[in-house]
mmCIF file of the N, C-alpha and C atoms, coordinates in Angstrom:
data_MODEL
# 
_entry.id   MODEL 
# 
loop_
_atom_site.group_PDB 
_atom_site.id 
_atom_site.type_symbol 
_atom_site.label_atom_id 
_atom_site.label_alt_id 
_atom_site.label_comp_id 
_atom_site.label_asym_id 
_atom_site.label_entity_id 
_atom_site.label_seq_id 
_atom_site.pdbx_PDB_ins_code 
_atom_site.Cartn_x 
_atom_site.Cartn_y 
_atom_site.Cartn_z 
_atom_site.occupancy 
_atom_site.B_iso_or_equiv 
_atom_site.pdbx_formal_charge 
_atom_site.auth_seq_id 
_atom_site.auth_comp_id 
_atom_site.auth_asym_id 
_atom_site.auth_atom_id 
_atom_site.pdbx_PDB_model_num 
ATOM 1   N N  . MET A 1 1  ? -31.164 25.077 34.748 1.00 0.00 ? 1  MET A N  1 
ATOM 2   C CA . MET A 1 1  ? -30.386 23.875 34.548 1.00 0.00 ? 1  MET A CA 1 
ATOM 3   C C  . MET A 1 1  ? -29.172 24.236 33.683 1.00 0.00 ? 1  MET A C  1 
ATOM 4   N N  . THR A 1 2  ? -28.038 23.647 34.014 1.00 0.00 ? 2  THR A N  1 
ATOM 5   C CA . THR A 1 2  ? -26.815 23.914 33.260 1.00 0.00 ? 2  THR A CA 1 
ATOM 6   C C  . THR A 1 2  ? -26.604 22.849 32.193 1.00 0.00 ? 2  THR A C  1 
ATOM 7   N N  . VAL A 1 3  ? -25.708 23.135 31.273 1.00 0.00 ? 3  VAL A N  1 
ATOM 8   C CA . VAL A 1 3  ? -25.360 22.168 30.236 1.00 0.00 ? 3  VAL A CA 1 
ATOM 9   C C  . VAL A 1 3  ? -24.765 20.919 30.877 1.00 0.00 ? 3  VAL A C  1 
ATOM 10  N N  . GLU A 1 4  ? -23.956 21.101 31.899 1.00 0.00 ? 4  GLU A N  1 
ATOM 11  C CA . GLU A 1 4  ? -23.359 19.944 32.583 1.00 0.00 ? 4  GLU A CA 1 
ATOM 12  C C  . GLU A 1 4  ? -24.434 19.062 33.207 1.00 0.00 ? 4  GLU A C  1 
ATOM 13  N N  . GLU A 1 5  ? -25.455 19.662 33.772 1.00 0.00 ? 5  GLU A N  1 
ATOM 14  C CA . GLU A 1 5  ? -26.550 18.893 34.358 1.00 0.00 ? 5  GLU A CA 1 
ATOM 15  C C  . GLU A 1 5  ? -27.317 18.127 33.282 1.00 0.00 ? 5  GLU A C  1 
ATOM 16  N N  . ILE A 1 6  ? -27.519 18.790 32.162 1.00 0.00 ? 6  ILE A N  1 
ATOM 17  C CA . ILE A 1 6  ? -28.218 18.139 31.042 1.00 0.00 ? 6  ILE A CA 1 
ATOM 18  C C  . ILE A 1 6  ? -27.393 16.956 30.532 1.00 0.00 ? 6  ILE A C  1 
ATOM 19  N N  . LYS A 1 7  ? -26.089 17.175 30.352 1.00 0.00 ? 7  LYS A N  1 
ATOM 20  C CA . LYS A 1 7  ? -25.219 16.101 29.874 1.00 0.00 ? 7  LYS A CA 1 
ATOM 21  C C  . LYS A 1 7  ? -25.203 14.927 30.842 1.00 0.00 ? 7  LYS A C  1 
ATOM 22  N N  . ALA A 1 8  ? -25.233 15.206 32.125 1.00 0.00 ? 8  ALA A N  1 
ATOM 23  C CA . ALA A 1 8  ? -25.231 14.141 33.127 1.00 0.00 ? 8  ALA A CA 1 
ATOM 24  C C  . ALA A 1 8  ? -26.550 13.373 33.129 1.00 0.00 ? 8  ALA A C  1 
ATOM 25  N N  . ALA A 1 9  ? -27.637 14.030 32.748 1.00 0.00 ? 9  ALA A N  1 
ATOM 26  C CA . ALA A 1 9  ? -28.954 13.388 32.763 1.00 0.00 ? 9  ALA A CA 1 
ATOM 27  C C  . ALA A 1 9  ? -29.186 12.498 31.542 1.00 0.00 ? 9  ALA A C  1 
ATOM 28  N N  . ILE A 1 10 ? -28.524 12.766 30.448 1.00 0.00 ? 10 ILE A N  1 
ATOM 29  C CA . ILE A 1 10 ? -28.776 12.039 29.197 1.00 0.00 ? 10 ILE A CA 1 
ATOM 30  C C  . ILE A 1 10 ? -28.579 10.530 29.341 1.00 0.00 ? 10 ILE A C  1 
ATOM 31  N N  . PRO A 1 11 ? -27.511 10.044 29.965 1.00 0.00 ? 11 PRO A N  1 
ATOM 32  C CA . PRO A 1 11 ? -27.356 8.583  30.096 1.00 0.00 ? 11 PRO A CA 1 
ATOM 33  C C  . PRO A 1 11 ? -28.474 7.925  30.907 1.00 0.00 ? 11 PRO A C  1 
ATOM 34  N N  . LYS A 1 12 ? -29.184 8.696  31.687 1.00 0.00 ? 12 LYS A N  1 
ATOM 35  C CA . LYS A 1 12 ? -30.256 8.160  32.519 1.00 0.00 ? 12 LYS A CA 1 
ATOM 36  C C  . LYS A 1 12 ? -31.582 8.045  31.756 1.00 0.00 ? 12 LYS A C  1 
ATOM 37  N N  . LEU A 1 13 ? -31.638 8.602  30.560 1.00 0.00 ? 13 LEU A N  1 
ATOM 38  C CA . LEU A 1 13 ? -32.857 8.569  29.758 1.00 0.00 ? 13 LEU A CA 1 
ATOM 39  C C  . LEU A 1 13 ? -33.059 7.189  29.138 1.00 0.00 ? 13 LEU A C  1 
ATOM 40  N N  . THR A 1 14 ? -34.295 6.866  28.867 1.00 0.00 ? 14 THR A N  1 
ATOM 41  C CA . THR A 1 14 ? -34.582 5.639  28.133 1.00 0.00 ? 14 THR A CA 1 
ATOM 42  C C  . THR A 1 14 ? -34.218 5.852  26.674 1.00 0.00 ? 14 THR A C  1 
ATOM 43  N N  . LEU A 1 15 ? -34.175 4.769  25.929 1.00 0.00 ? 15 LEU A N  1 
ATOM 44  C CA . LEU A 1 15 ? -33.890 4.865  24.503 1.00 0.00 ? 15 LEU A CA 1 
ATOM 45  C C  . LEU A 1 15 ? -34.909 5.768  23.810 1.00 0.00 ? 15 LEU A C  1 
ATOM 46  N N  . GLU A 1 16 ? -36.169 5.621  24.168 1.00 0.00 ? 16 GLU A N  1 
ATOM 47  C CA . GLU A 1 16 ? -37.226 6.445  23.561 1.00 0.00 ? 16 GLU A CA 1 
ATOM 48  C C  . GLU A 1 16 ? -37.039 7.919  23.911 1.00 0.00 ? 16 GLU A C  1 
ATOM 49  N N  . GLN A 1 17 ? -36.667 8.195  25.148 1.00 0.00 ? 17 GLN A N  1 
ATOM 50  C CA . GLN A 1 17 ? -36.445 9.579  25.553 1.00 0.00 ? 17 GLN A CA 1 
ATOM 51  C C  . GLN A 1 17 ? -35.243 10.189 24.835 1.00 0.00 ? 17 GLN A C  1 
ATOM 52  N N  . ARG A 1 18 ? -34.201 9.394  24.654 1.00 0.00 ? 18 ARG A N  1 
ATOM 53  C CA . ARG A 1 18 ? -33.027 9.892  23.919 1.00 0.00 ? 18 ARG A CA 1 
ATOM 54  C C  . ARG A 1 18 ? -33.385 10.191 22.462 1.00 0.00 ? 18 ARG A C  1 
ATOM 55  N N  . ALA A 1 19 ? -34.199 9.327  21.864 1.00 0.00 ? 19 ALA A N  1 
ATOM 56  C CA . ALA A 1 19 ? -34.626 9.559  20.481 1.00 0.00 ? 19 ALA A CA 1 
ATOM 57  C C  . ALA A 1 19 ? -35.441 10.840 20.390 1.00 0.00 ? 19 ALA A C  1 
ATOM 58  N N  . GLU A 1 20 ? -36.320 11.057 21.362 1.00 0.00 ? 20 GLU A N  1 
ATOM 59  C CA . GLU A 1 20 ? -37.114 12.281 21.378 1.00 0.00 ? 20 GLU A CA 1 
ATOM 60  C C  . GLU A 1 20 ? -36.223 13.507 21.529 1.00 0.00 ? 20 GLU A C  1 
ATOM 61  N N  . LEU A 1 21 ? -35.222 13.420 22.396 1.00 0.00 ? 21 LEU A N  1 
ATOM 62  C CA . LEU A 1 21 ? -34.282 14.520 22.591 1.00 0.00 ? 21 LEU A CA 1 
ATOM 63  C C  . LEU A 1 21 ? -33.507 14.795 21.305 1.00 0.00 ? 21 LEU A C  1 
ATOM 64  N N  . ALA A 1 22 ? -33.051 13.744 20.644 1.00 0.00 ? 22 ALA A N  1 
ATOM 65  C CA . ALA A 1 22 ? -32.311 13.908 19.388 1.00 0.00 ? 22 ALA A CA 1 
ATOM 66  C C  . ALA A 1 22 ? -33.173 14.592 18.336 1.00 0.00 ? 22 ALA A C  1 
ATOM 67  N N  . ARG A 1 23 ? -34.437 14.183 18.231 1.00 0.00 ? 23 ARG A N  1 
ATOM 68  C CA . ARG A 1 23 ? -35.338 14.831 17.264 1.00 0.00 ? 23 ARG A CA 1 
ATOM 69  C C  . ARG A 1 23 ? -35.503 16.308 17.588 1.00 0.00 ? 23 ARG A C  1 
ATOM 70  N N  . CYS A 1 24 ? -35.607 16.611 18.855 1.00 0.00 ? 24 CYS A N  1 
ATOM 71  C CA . CYS A 1 24 ? -35.764 18.006 19.281 1.00 0.00 ? 24 CYS A CA 1 
ATOM 72  C C  . CYS A 1 24 ? -34.522 18.824 18.936 1.00 0.00 ? 24 CYS A C  1 
ATOM 73  N N  . LEU A 1 25 ? -33.361 18.289 19.240 1.00 0.00 ? 25 LEU A N  1 
ATOM 74  C CA . LEU A 1 25 ? -32.119 19.031 19.008 1.00 0.00 ? 25 LEU A CA 1 
ATOM 75  C C  . LEU A 1 25 ? -31.788 19.180 17.537 1.00 0.00 ? 25 LEU A C  1 
ATOM 76  N N  . HIS A 1 26 ? -32.177 18.200 16.738 1.00 0.00 ? 26 HIS A N  1 
ATOM 77  C CA . HIS A 1 26 ? -31.852 18.250 15.312 1.00 0.00 ? 26 HIS A CA 1 
ATOM 78  C C  . HIS A 1 26 ? -32.994 18.787 14.469 1.00 0.00 ? 26 HIS A C  1 
ATOM 79  N N  . GLY A 1 27 ? -34.047 19.213 15.099 1.00 0.00 ? 27 GLY A N  1 
ATOM 80  C CA . GLY A 1 27 ? -35.213 19.678 14.370 1.00 0.00 ? 27 GLY A CA 1 
ATOM 81  C C  . GLY A 1 27 ? -35.216 21.156 14.058 1.00 0.00 ? 27 GLY A C  1 
ATOM 82  N N  . TRP A 1 28 ? -34.174 21.868 14.454 1.00 0.00 ? 28 TRP A N  1 
ATOM 83  C CA . TRP A 1 28 ? -34.155 23.296 14.191 1.00 0.00 ? 28 TRP A CA 1 
ATOM 84  C C  . TRP A 1 28 ? -34.046 23.572 12.709 1.00 0.00 ? 28 TRP A C  1 
ATOM 85  N N  . GLU A 1 29 ? -34.631 24.667 12.307 1.00 0.00 ? 29 GLU A N  1 
ATOM 86  C CA . GLU A 1 29 ? -34.523 25.070 10.906 1.00 0.00 ? 29 GLU A CA 1 
ATOM 87  C C  . GLU A 1 29 ? -33.114 25.577 10.645 1.00 0.00 ? 29 GLU A C  1 
ATOM 88  N N  . ASP A 1 30 ? -32.736 25.526 9.397  1.00 0.00 ? 30 ASP A N  1 
ATOM 89  C CA . ASP A 1 30 ? -31.417 26.023 9.027  1.00 0.00 ? 30 ASP A CA 1 
ATOM 90  C C  . ASP A 1 30 ? -31.295 27.504 9.367  1.00 0.00 ? 30 ASP A C  1 
ATOM 91  N N  . ASP A 1 31 ? -30.104 27.899 9.787  1.00 0.00 ? 31 ASP A N  1 
ATOM 92  C CA . ASP A 1 31 ? -29.863 29.319 9.983  1.00 0.00 ? 31 ASP A CA 1 
ATOM 93  C C  . ASP A 1 31 ? -29.361 29.905 8.658  1.00 0.00 ? 31 ASP A C  1 
ATOM 94  N N  . GLU A 1 32 ? -29.021 31.158 8.654  1.00 0.00 ? 32 GLU A N  1 
ATOM 95  C CA . GLU A 1 32 ? -28.612 31.828 7.410  1.00 0.00 ? 32 GLU A CA 1 
ATOM 96  C C  . GLU A 1 32 ? -27.360 31.195 6.814  1.00 0.00 ? 32 GLU A C  1 
ATOM 97  N N  . TRP A 1 33 ? -26.433 30.751 7.658  1.00 0.00 ? 33 TRP A N  1 
ATOM 98  C CA . TRP A 1 33 ? -25.218 30.117 7.149  1.00 0.00 ? 33 TRP A CA 1 
ATOM 99  C C  . TRP A 1 33 ? -25.562 28.847 6.391  1.00 0.00 ? 33 TRP A C  1 
ATOM 100 N N  . ASP A 1 34 ? -26.437 28.021 6.965  1.00 0.00 ? 34 ASP A N  1 
ATOM 101 C CA . ASP A 1 34 ? -26.859 26.786 6.306  1.00 0.00 ? 34 ASP A CA 1 
ATOM 102 C C  . ASP A 1 34 ? -27.556 27.086 4.984  1.00 0.00 ? 34 ASP A C  1 
ATOM 103 N N  . ALA A 1 35 ? -28.422 28.093 5.002  1.00 0.00 ? 35 ALA A N  1 
ATOM 104 C CA . ALA A 1 35 ? -29.151 28.455 3.788  1.00 0.00 ? 35 ALA A CA 1 
ATOM 105 C C  . ALA A 1 35 ? -28.188 28.929 2.701  1.00 0.00 ? 35 ALA A C  1 
ATOM 106 N N  . GLN A 1 36 ? -27.189 29.737 3.081  1.00 0.00 ? 36 GLN A N  1 
ATOM 107 C CA . GLN A 1 36 ? -26.209 30.227 2.106  1.00 0.00 ? 36 GLN A CA 1 
ATOM 108 C C  . GLN A 1 36 ? -25.393 29.075 1.539  1.00 0.00 ? 36 GLN A C  1 
ATOM 109 N N  . LEU A 1 37 ? -25.006 28.130 2.381  1.00 0.00 ? 37 LEU A N  1 
ATOM 110 C CA . LEU A 1 37 ? -24.248 26.972 1.916  1.00 0.00 ? 37 LEU A CA 1 
ATOM 111 C C  . LEU A 1 37 ? -25.059 26.181 0.897  1.00 0.00 ? 37 LEU A C  1 
ATOM 112 N N  . LYS A 1 38 ? -26.330 25.979 1.167  1.00 0.00 ? 38 LYS A N  1 
ATOM 113 C CA . LYS A 1 38 ? -27.192 25.262 0.226  1.00 0.00 ? 38 LYS A CA 1 
ATOM 114 C C  . LYS A 1 38 ? -27.313 26.012 -1.097 1.00 0.00 ? 38 LYS A C  1 
ATOM 115 N N  . ARG A 1 39 ? -27.422 27.337 -1.031 1.00 0.00 ? 39 ARG A N  1 
ATOM 116 C CA . ARG A 1 39 ? -27.498 28.135 -2.271 1.00 0.00 ? 39 ARG A CA 1 
ATOM 117 C C  . ARG A 1 39 ? -26.194 28.015 -3.063 1.00 0.00 ? 39 ARG A C  1 
ATOM 118 N N  . ASP A 1 40 ? -25.068 28.092 -2.354 1.00 0.00 ? 40 ASP A N  1 
ATOM 119 C CA . ASP A 1 40 ? -23.764 27.983 -3.019 1.00 0.00 ? 40 ASP A CA 1 
ATOM 120 C C  . ASP A 1 40 ? -23.578 26.619 -3.660 1.00 0.00 ? 40 ASP A C  1 
ATOM 121 N N  . LEU A 1 41 ? -23.977 25.560 -2.956 1.00 0.00 ? 41 LEU A N  1 
ATOM 122 C CA . LEU A 1 41 ? -23.886 24.208 -3.524 1.00 0.00 ? 41 LEU A CA 1 
ATOM 123 C C  . LEU A 1 41 ? -24.752 24.084 -4.770 1.00 0.00 ? 41 LEU A C  1 
ATOM 124 N N  . ALA A 1 42 ? -25.980 24.586 -4.699 1.00 0.00 ? 42 ALA A N  1 
ATOM 125 C CA . ALA A 1 42 ? -26.899 24.500 -5.833 1.00 0.00 ? 42 ALA A CA 1 
ATOM 126 C C  . ALA A 1 42 ? -26.388 25.291 -7.021 1.00 0.00 ? 42 ALA A C  1 
ATOM 127 N N  . ALA A 1 43 ? -25.675 26.382 -6.752 1.00 0.00 ? 43 ALA A N  1 
ATOM 128 C CA . ALA A 1 43 ? -25.156 27.232 -7.828 1.00 0.00 ? 43 ALA A CA 1 
ATOM 129 C C  . ALA A 1 43 ? -23.834 26.716 -8.383 1.00 0.00 ? 43 ALA A C  1 
ATOM 130 N N  . GLY A 1 44 ? -23.299 25.644 -7.794 1.00 0.00 ? 44 GLY A N  1 
ATOM 131 C CA . GLY A 1 44 ? -22.042 25.080 -8.284 1.00 0.00 ? 44 GLY A CA 1 
ATOM 132 C C  . GLY A 1 44 ? -20.802 25.795 -7.795 1.00 0.00 ? 44 GLY A C  1 
ATOM 133 N N  . LYS A 1 45 ? -20.944 26.681 -6.828 1.00 0.00 ? 45 LYS A N  1 
ATOM 134 C CA . LYS A 1 45 ? -19.806 27.468 -6.353 1.00 0.00 ? 45 LYS A CA 1 
ATOM 135 C C  . LYS A 1 45 ? -18.764 26.622 -5.617 1.00 0.00 ? 45 LYS A C  1 
ATOM 136 N N  . LEU A 1 46 ? -19.147 25.438 -5.181 1.00 0.00 ? 46 LEU A N  1 
ATOM 137 C CA . LEU A 1 46 ? -18.211 24.591 -4.439 1.00 0.00 ? 46 LEU A CA 1 
ATOM 138 C C  . LEU A 1 46 ? -17.747 23.382 -5.252 1.00 0.00 ? 46 LEU A C  1 
ATOM 139 N N  . ASP A 1 47 ? -18.146 23.317 -6.507 1.00 0.00 ? 47 ASP A N  1 
ATOM 140 C CA . ASP A 1 47 ? -17.812 22.155 -7.335 1.00 0.00 ? 47 ASP A CA 1 
ATOM 141 C C  . ASP A 1 47 ? -16.307 21.917 -7.433 1.00 0.00 ? 47 ASP A C  1 
ATOM 142 N N  . LYS A 1 48 ? -15.548 22.978 -7.657 1.00 0.00 ? 48 LYS A N  1 
ATOM 143 C CA . LYS A 1 48 ? -14.095 22.840 -7.805 1.00 0.00 ? 48 LYS A CA 1 
ATOM 144 C C  . LYS A 1 48 ? -13.478 22.287 -6.512 1.00 0.00 ? 48 LYS A C  1 
ATOM 145 N N  . LEU A 1 49 ? -13.907 22.806 -5.392 1.00 0.00 ? 49 LEU A N  1 
ATOM 146 C CA . LEU A 1 49 ? -13.404 22.335 -4.107 1.00 0.00 ? 49 LEU A CA 1 
ATOM 147 C C  . LEU A 1 49 ? -13.795 20.885 -3.867 1.00 0.00 ? 49 LEU A C  1 
ATOM 148 N N  . LEU A 1 50 ? -15.030 20.529 -4.168 1.00 0.00 ? 50 LEU A N  1 
ATOM 149 C CA . LEU A 1 50 ? -15.490 19.157 -3.964 1.00 0.00 ? 50 LEU A CA 1 
ATOM 150 C C  . LEU A 1 50 ? -14.745 18.171 -4.863 1.00 0.00 ? 50 LEU A C  1 
ATOM 151 N N  . LYS A 1 51 ? -14.431 18.568 -6.092 1.00 0.00 ? 51 LYS A N  1 
ATOM 152 C CA . LYS A 1 51 ? -13.655 17.707 -6.988 1.00 0.00 ? 51 LYS A CA 1 
ATOM 153 C C  . LYS A 1 51 ? -12.254 17.482 -6.426 1.00 0.00 ? 51 LYS A C  1 
ATOM 154 N N  . LYS A 1 52 ? -11.661 18.548 -5.867 1.00 0.00 ? 52 LYS A N  1 
ATOM 155 C CA . LYS A 1 52 ? -10.326 18.418 -5.267 1.00 0.00 ? 52 LYS A CA 1 
ATOM 156 C C  . LYS A 1 52 ? -10.376 17.465 -4.076 1.00 0.00 ? 52 LYS A C  1 
ATOM 157 N N  . VAL A 1 53 ? -11.380 17.590 -3.246 1.00 0.00 ? 53 VAL A N  1 
ATOM 158 C CA . VAL A 1 53 ? -11.522 16.700 -2.089 1.00 0.00 ? 53 VAL A CA 1 
ATOM 159 C C  . VAL A 1 53 ? -11.673 15.259 -2.553 1.00 0.00 ? 53 VAL A C  1 
ATOM 160 N N  . ASP A 1 54 ? -12.539 15.031 -3.540 1.00 0.00 ? 54 ASP A N  1 
ATOM 161 C CA . ASP A 1 54 ? -12.727 13.681 -4.073 1.00 0.00 ? 54 ASP A CA 1 
ATOM 162 C C  . ASP A 1 54 ? -11.416 13.118 -4.615 1.00 0.00 ? 54 ASP A C  1 
ATOM 163 N N  . MET A 1 55 ? -10.649 13.950 -5.319 1.00 0.00 ? 55 MET A N  1 
ATOM 164 C CA . MET A 1 55 ? -9.381  13.503 -5.876 1.00 0.00 ? 55 MET A CA 1 
ATOM 165 C C  . MET A 1 55 ? -8.397  13.167 -4.754 1.00 0.00 ? 55 MET A C  1 
ATOM 166 N N  . ASP A 1 56 ? -8.322  14.023 -3.739 1.00 0.00 ? 56 ASP A N  1 
ATOM 167 C CA . ASP A 1 56 ? -7.434  13.762 -2.609 1.00 0.00 ? 56 ASP A CA 1 
ATOM 168 C C  . ASP A 1 56 ? -7.807  12.458 -1.909 1.00 0.00 ? 56 ASP A C  1 
ATOM 169 N N  . ILE A 1 57 ? -9.088  12.223 -1.745 1.00 0.00 ? 57 ILE A N  1 
ATOM 170 C CA . ILE A 1 57 ? -9.547  10.983 -1.107 1.00 0.00 ? 57 ILE A CA 1 
ATOM 171 C C  . ILE A 1 57 ? -9.163  9.776  -1.948 1.00 0.00 ? 57 ILE A C  1 
ATOM 172 N N  . SER A 1 58 ? -9.427  9.838  -3.239 1.00 0.00 ? 58 SER A N  1 
ATOM 173 C CA . SER A 1 58 ? -9.138  8.695  -4.104 1.00 0.00 ? 58 SER A CA 1 
ATOM 174 C C  . SER A 1 58 ? -7.644  8.414  -4.209 1.00 0.00 ? 58 SER A C  1 
ATOM 175 N N  . GLN A 1 59 ? -6.807  9.428  -4.053 1.00 0.00 ? 59 GLN A N  1 
ATOM 176 C CA . GLN A 1 59 ? -5.357  9.261  -4.119 1.00 0.00 ? 59 GLN A CA 1 
ATOM 177 C C  . GLN A 1 59 ? -4.730  8.985  -2.757 1.00 0.00 ? 59 GLN A C  1 
ATOM 178 N N  . GLY A 1 60 ? -5.576  8.946  -1.718 1.00 0.00 ? 60 GLY A N  1 
ATOM 179 C CA . GLY A 1 60 ? -5.052  8.684  -0.382 1.00 0.00 ? 60 GLY A CA 1 
ATOM 180 C C  . GLY A 1 60 ? -4.281  9.829  0.229  1.00 0.00 ? 60 GLY A C  1 
ATOM 181 N N  . ASN A 1 61 ? -4.526  11.027 -0.273 1.00 0.00 ? 61 ASN A N  1 
ATOM 182 C CA . ASN A 1 61 ? -3.808  12.214 0.251  1.00 0.00 ? 61 ASN A CA 1 
ATOM 183 C C  . ASN A 1 61 ? -4.534  12.814 1.447  1.00 0.00 ? 61 ASN A C  1 
ATOM 184 N N  . LEU A 1 62 ? -4.685  12.024 2.480  1.00 0.00 ? 62 LEU A N  1 
ATOM 185 C CA . LEU A 1 62 ? -5.365  12.478 3.681  1.00 0.00 ? 62 LEU A CA 1 
ATOM 186 C C  . LEU A 1 62 ? -4.435  12.349 4.860  1.00 0.00 ? 62 LEU A C  1 
ATOM 187 N N  . SER A 1 63 ? -4.626  13.208 5.826  1.00 0.00 ? 63 SER A N  1 
ATOM 188 C CA . SER A 1 63 ? -3.852  13.095 7.067  1.00 0.00 ? 63 SER A CA 1 
ATOM 189 C C  . SER A 1 63 ? -4.773  13.385 8.230  1.00 0.00 ? 63 SER A C  1 
ATOM 190 N N  . ASP A 1 64 ? -4.444  12.811 9.373  1.00 0.00 ? 64 ASP A N  1 
ATOM 191 C CA . ASP A 1 64 ? -5.223  13.037 10.575 1.00 0.00 ? 64 ASP A CA 1 
ATOM 192 C C  . ASP A 1 64 ? -4.988  14.445 11.092 1.00 0.00 ? 64 ASP A C  1 
ATOM 193 N N  . LEU A 1 65 ? -6.010  15.010 11.683 1.00 0.00 ? 65 LEU A N  1 
ATOM 194 C CA . LEU A 1 65 ? -5.851  16.298 12.317 1.00 0.00 ? 65 LEU A CA 1 
ATOM 195 C C  . LEU A 1 65 ? -5.062  16.105 13.611 1.00 0.00 ? 65 LEU A C  1 
ATOM 196 N N  . PRO A 1 66 ? -4.282  17.109 13.961 1.00 0.00 ? 66 PRO A N  1 
ATOM 197 C CA . PRO A 1 66 ? -3.490  16.986 15.201 1.00 0.00 ? 66 PRO A CA 1 
ATOM 198 C C  . PRO A 1 66 ? -4.380  16.921 16.422 1.00 0.00 ? 66 PRO A C  1 
# 
């Protein structure tokens, strides 16, 4: 089965079947990138960046992506 076939079949699923599919797709364990990001967040390595983002948001310094 191809990805296109799977995508075409999804609208035909019942609500319960879609929920089951969503649980299946989102149930994977974190990969190494996810684990590293969590370690970096816990260690405070992203605090400076997150403060800048919060400041930009509060000041309205946002723009849409092209």
